[in-house]
C-alpha positions in Angstrom: -70.9 81.8 -26.4 -69.3 79.3 -25.1 -66.0 80.8 -26.0 -67.0 83.9 -23.9 -68.1 82.2 -21.0 -64.6 80.1 -21.5 -62.5 83.2 -21.3 -64.6 84.4 -18.5 -63.6 81.4 -16.5 -59.9 81.2 -17.6 -59.8 84.4 -15.9 -61.4 83.7 -12.8 -59.8 80.6 -12.6 -56.2 82.5 -13.3 -57.0 84.9 -10.4 -57.5 82.1 -7.9 -54.3 80.7 -8.9 -52.3 84.1 -8.7 -54.4 84.3 -5.2 -53.3 80.7 -4.0 -49.4 81.2 -4.9 -49.6 84.9 -3.4 -50.5 83.2 0.0 -47.1 81.1 -0.6 -49.0 77.8 -1.1 -47.7 75.4 -3.6 -49.3 72.3 -4.9 -48.2 68.9 -3.2 -48.2 65.4 -4.2 -51.9 64.7 -3.1 -52.8 68.5 -4.6 -51.6 69.8 -7.9 -52.7 73.5 -9.6 -53.5 72.6 -12.7 -52.3 74.3 -15.7 -54.2 77.0 -17.5 -53.0 75.9 -21.0 -54.3 72.7 -20.8 -57.8 73.7 -19.1 -58.0 76.4 -22.1 -58.0 73.6 -24.7 -60.9 71.8 -22.6 -64.6 72.0 -23.9 -65.9 71.0 -20.7 -67.1 74.5 -19.3 -68.9 72.8 -16.4 -65.7 70.9 -14.9 -63.9 74.4 -15.4 -66.4 75.9 -12.7 -66.5 73.0 -10.5 -62.7 72.9 -10.2 -62.7 76.8 -9.9 -65.0 76.7 -7.3 -62.9 74.0 -5.3 -60.0 76.1 -5.7 -62.1 79.6 -4.3 -63.4 77.3 -1.6 -59.8 75.9 -0.5 -58.4 79.5 -0.8 -61.2 81.3 1.7 -61.2 78.2 4.2 -57.2 78.4 4.8 -57.1 82.5 4.7 -59.4 81.8 7.4 -57.6 79.1 9.6 -54.7 81.4 8.9 -56.5 84.7 10.3 -57.4 82.9 13.8 -54.6 80.4 14.3 -51.7 83.0 14.0 -53.0 85.6 16.4 -54.4 82.7 19.1 -50.4 81.1 18.9 -48.6 84.3 19.6 -51.3 85.0 22.7 -50.5 81.5 24.0 -46.8 82.1 23.6 -47.1 85.4 25.2 -49.3 84.1 28.3 -46.6 81.2 28.6 -43.8 83.7 28.9 -45.7 86.0 30.9 -46.2 83.3 33.9 -43.5 82.6 36.5 -42.5 79.1 37.0 -44.2 77.7 39.5 -40.8 75.7 40.4 -38.0 77.1 42.3 -34.8 77.5 40.7 -32.7 75.4 43.1 -34.7 72.4 44.9 -34.5 72.7 48.9 -33.6 69.6 50.6 -36.8 67.7 52.2 -36.4 68.6 55.7 -38.5 66.4 58.8 -40.3 68.3 61.2 -39.4 65.8 63.8 -36.4 63.8 64.1 -36.3 60.3 66.3 -32.7 59.7 67.3 -31.7 56.1 68.2 -28.8 54.4 69.5 -26.7 52.1 67.3 -28.4 49.6 66.0 -31.6 50.2 68.3 -35.2 50.3 67.0 -36.3 52.8 69.7 -35.3 56.4 69.8 -33.9 57.5 72.9 -35.2 60.9 72.0 -37.4 63.1 69.7 -36.5 66.7 68.3 -38.1 69.1 66.2 -35.7 70.3 63.6 -36.5 73.7 62.4 -37.0 73.6 59.1 -36.6 77.6 58.8 -32.6 77.3 59.1 -30.1 76.3 56.6 -29.3 72.8 56.7 -26.1 73.4 58.6 -27.6 75.5 61.0 -30.6 72.9 61.7 -28.1 70.1 61.8 -25.7 71.6 64.4 -29.3 72.4 66.6 -30.1 68.9 66.3 -26.5 67.7 67.4 -26.4 70.0 70.4 -29.6 68.8 71.3 -28.6 65.1 71.0 -25.4 65.8 72.9 -27.5 67.0 75.6 -29.7 64.2 75.8 -26.4 61.7 75.7 -25.4 63.6 78.9 -22.7 65.4 77.1 -21.4 62.7 75.4 -20.0 63.4 72.1 -22.0 62.9 68.6 -19.4 61.9 66.3 -21.7 60.6 63.5 -25.1 60.8 62.5 -26.3 57.9 60.0 -28.9 56.9 58.2 -30.6 53.1 58.6 -28.2 52.1 55.4 -24.8 53.1 56.8 -25.1 56.4 54.7 -23.2 59.4 56.9 -25.5 62.7 57.2 -23.0 65.8 57.6 -24.4 69.1 57.7 -27.8 68.7 56.2 -31.4 68.2 57.2 -32.1 65.2 59.0 -34.7 62.7 58.1 -37.2 61.2 60.2 -34.9 58.5 61.8 -31.3 58.5 62.3 -28.7 56.8 64.4 -26.1 58.5 66.4 -22.6 57.1 67.1 -20.3 58.4 70.0 -17.0 57.6 70.8 -15.5 54.8 68.9 -19.0 53.2 68.3 -19.5 51.6 64.8 -22.4 51.4 62.6 -25.1 48.5 62.7 -27.6 47.8 60.7 -31.1 48.2 62.8 -32.6 44.7 62.2 -36.2 45.9 63.6 -38.5 43.8 61.3 -37.9 40.7 58.9 -38.3 41.7 55.4 -36.9 45.6 56.0 -34.7 46.6 53.1 -32.1 49.4 52.4 -30.8 50.8 49.7 -26.8 50.9 50.0 -25.0 53.1 47.7 -21.7 51.2 46.3 -19.7 54.0 45.0 -16.7 52.0 44.1 -18.8 50.0 41.8 -20.9 52.4 40.4 -24.2 51.4 41.7 -26.5 50.3 44.4 -27.2 47.0 46.4 -30.2 45.9 48.5 -29.9 44.7 51.9 -32.8 42.2 53.0 -32.9 41.7 57.1 -33.6 37.8 57.2 -33.3 37.8 60.9 -33.4 39.6 63.8 -31.3 37.9 66.4 -28.9 37.5 65.5 -28.8 40.1 62.9 -28.3 38.7 59.4 -28.7 40.4 56.1 -28.8 39.2 52.5 -27.5 41.2 49.7 -28.3 39.6 46.1 -25.4 40.1 43.3 -23.0 41.7 45.6 -20.0 40.1 43.5 -20.0 39.9 39.9 -19.9 36.2 37.8 -16.5 37.5 37.2 -15.6 38.3 40.5 -16.6 34.7 41.5 -14.4 33.0 38.9 -11.4 35.2 39.7 -11.5 34.3 43.2 -12.1 30.7 42.7 -9.2 30.7 40.3 -6.5 32.3 42.1 -7.9 29.7 45.5 -7.7 26.6 43.7 -3.8 26.0 43.9 -3.7 26.7 47.4 -6.7 25.1 48.9 -5.7 22.7 52.0 -8.2 21.1 54.7 -9.8 23.4 56.8 -9.1 23.6 60.5 -10.3 24.9 63.8 -9.1 27.3 66.7 -7.8 25.1 69.4 -8.3 26.3 73.3 -5.6 28.0 75.1 -3.0 30.4 75.3 -1.5 29.7 71.9 -2.8 30.5 68.3 -3.3 26.6 67.3 -5.4 25.4 64.7 -6.1 21.9 64.5 -7.8 19.3 61.9 -11.2 18.2 63.2 -14.4 15.9 62.1 -16.5 18.7 62.9 -15.1 20.9 59.8 -14.2 18.8 56.6 -14.1 21.4 54.0 -10.3 23.3 52.3 -9.6 26.4 53.0 -7.1 29.0 51.4 -5.7 32.1 52.3 -6.0 34.7 49.4 -3.5 37.4 49.7 -3.8 41.1 48.1 -1.2 40.0 45.2 -2.9 36.7 44.2 -5.6 38.5 42.5 -6.4 42.1 41.3 -9.7 42.3 43.8 -8.1 43.4 46.9 -8.4 47.3 46.7 -12.1 47.1 45.0 -13.7 44.8 47.6 -12.2 46.3 50.1 -13.9 49.5 49.5 -16.9 48.0 48.2 -17.4 46.0 51.8 -16.5 49.0 53.4 -19.8 50.9 51.9 -21.9 47.5 52.4 -21.5 47.6 56.1 -21.6 51.3 56.3 -17.8 51.6 58.0 -15.0 53.6 56.5 -12.7 51.0 57.5 -9.5 53.9 56.8 -10.9 56.2 59.5 -10.6 53.8 62.6 -7.5 52.8 64.1 -9.4 50.0 66.1 -10.3 48.4 62.9 -8.7 45.6 61.3 -10.1 44.1 58.0 -9.1 40.3 58.7 -8.0 38.8 61.7 -5.5 36.8 60.2 -2.4 38.2 58.7 -1.0 36.5 55.8 2.6 37.2 54.8 3.4 38.4 51.3 6.4 36.4 50.3 7.2 39.0 47.8 8.4 41.5 50.2 8.0 40.1 53.4 5.3 42.4 54.6 2.3 41.4 57.0 -1.0 41.9 54.8 -4.7 40.8 54.8 -6.2 38.0 53.7 -9.4 36.6 52.4 -10.4 32.9 53.6 -11.8 31.3 50.4 -13.6 28.0 51.3 -14.8 24.8 49.3 -17.0 22.3 50.2 -17.4 19.1 48.1 -20.1 16.5 48.4 -20.7 15.3 52.6 -18.7 18.0 53.6 -19.8 20.2 55.8 -18.4 22.6 59.0 -20.7 22.2 62.1 -22.5 25.1 63.7 -19.7 27.5 65.5 -19.3 30.8 66.4 -17.2 33.4 64.1 -16.0 35.3 67.9 -13.1 33.9 69.8 -14.3 32.9 73.6 -11.8 35.1 75.2 -11.6 32.4 78.2 -11.5 29.6 75.6 -9.3 31.2 72.9 -7.2 33.7 74.9 -4.6 32.6 72.1 -6.4 34.3 69.1 -6.9 37.9 71.0 -3.8 38.3 69.4 -2.3 40.5 72.8 -4.4 43.4 72.0 -8.1 42.1 72.7 -9.3 41.6 69.4 -12.1 40.1 68.5 -14.4 39.5 65.2 -17.1 42.3 64.9 -18.4 41.6 61.5 -18.8 38.6 59.2 -19.7 39.2 55.3 -19.8 35.6 53.9 -19.6 35.2 50.0 -21.0 32.3 47.6 -19.0 31.8 44.9 -21.3 29.1 43.2 -24.5 28.2 43.1 -25.8 24.5 44.9 -28.4 22.5 45.3 -28.0 22.1 48.7 -25.7 23.3 51.6 -26.2 26.3 53.1 -24.8 28.1 56.5 -27.7 29.4 58.8 -27.6 30.2 62.2 -29.3 27.3 64.1 -29.6 26.3 67.7 -29.5 22.8 67.5 -25.7 21.5 67.1 -26.5 18.7 64.5 -30.0 19.4 62.6 -29.4 21.3 59.7 -33.2 21.3 59.3 -33.8 23.9 61.9 -33.4 27.5 62.0 -32.7 30.0 59.2 -32.0 28.8 55.7 -29.6 31.0 53.6 -29.6 28.7 50.4 -26.3 29.6 48.1 -26.4 31.5 45.2 -23.5 32.7 43.4 -22.7 36.6 44.1 -24.9 36.9 47.6 -23.6 38.6 50.5 -24.2 37.9 54.3 -24.1 39.9 57.0 -24.1 39.0 60.4 -22.4 40.3 63.7 -20.5 38.3 66.2 -20.6 41.5 68.8 -23.6 43.0 70.1 -24.2 46.3 69.0 -24.1 47.9 72.2 -21.1 46.0 73.5 -19.1 46.0 70.8 -16.2 48.3 72.7 -16.7 46.3 75.8 -16.5 42.7 74.6 -20.5 42.0 74.4 -20.2 38.6 72.7 -23.5 37.5 70.5 -24.1 34.2 71.7 -27.2 33.9 69.1 -24.8 34.2 66.2 -24.3 30.3 65.8 -24.2 29.2 62.2 -23.0 26.4 60.4 -21.9 24.9 57.0 -24.3 21.9 56.0 -23.5 18.9 53.9 -23.3 19.8 50.2 -25.4 16.8 48.6 -24.8 18.1 44.8 -21.9 19.8 43.1 -19.3 21.7 45.0 -19.9 25.0 47.2 -17.4 28.1 47.1 -17.5 30.7 49.4 -15.3 33.3 50.5 -14.7 35.3 54.2 -14.4 38.5 55.4 -13.8 39.6 58.8 -14.1 43.0 60.2 -12.3 42.6 63.5 -12.0 45.2 66.2 -9.0 45.6 68.9 -9.0 46.7 72.0 -12.3 44.5 73.0 -11.4 42.6 75.6 -8.6 43.8 78.5 -5.3 42.8 77.9 -4.0 40.2 80.9 
């Protein structure tokens, strides 16, 4: 009896295995099919029934799952392909329905315009500029810029823009202390953040504008050229004098003395939002150094060194057209923007715009930090072409208490600011 039951069970078991294999299933390390020959030697009929029952139940379960899963997957895929994408093939530029236009450096708009977002960016841009020219009483709009100094051309305009006409140059709108501007620096392949530190005078701070390696190169190039710093004498001649009000050391660094000249020229241009190469009345560095190799006149950086107890009492970077006529260089030029760079860290000794000649505990403190850039303006935004001096731009370098402070000046100067005599 047992032999007949065993043969019948083996036959059923082998049928299950055949079905299992026809479904394309194979044993894994966790589940292995049982060799029928080994089972045929077993006398445990109950064990055979249990194994076969488990195998049969598994096959039924898997077949049921495959039956429901395959059609469902096909249906989902078909449905996904049939639905059109909710995103347009080309994302449309952001269009602000209302555009507030500001004069250079101003925080209050002189006019507001409705932007027709149904038009193409070029058409909408052209209409806004035509309306702006009418509001400016026919004065031609030369450039339209964002608050970070980036020029906008033939595109939808954001909510706030600043228009430049004639020879006007961009000035950061310092509306609130703490405001920030994201400034692209294409030549450095990165962005910087300019933070408003003061409204009047206009002062902005940019962390990590220079890399540690660039700071080191400027210092190394300047060390052999250092000499006692001087101040500008009054009168019709461009004479410089040594005075106790300024006890630091200075080096004028011509381009051939370091590898950063062109790189930093372009980077500072992006930083202040002015394309230096486009404007004939813009001079980068108002002091021209003599290139001894070729005898030509080239622009130079001013690198500064402040050692312990050295300072530069408060002063203006612009030249007073009455007191310092000799420094106007015959073409009525004057300093417009100062870009000041810290090349080292020091515990104490920081330039700051202040109102008291000798009190370094008052006014805006700008602690030295390697790589940091400070931007401030010597001319008023709306008076840059007519000699409007910003008398609030007093600043100075306080005594260094520990270590040595290295820094550098980069001046953007404008020609024709003052009438020639």
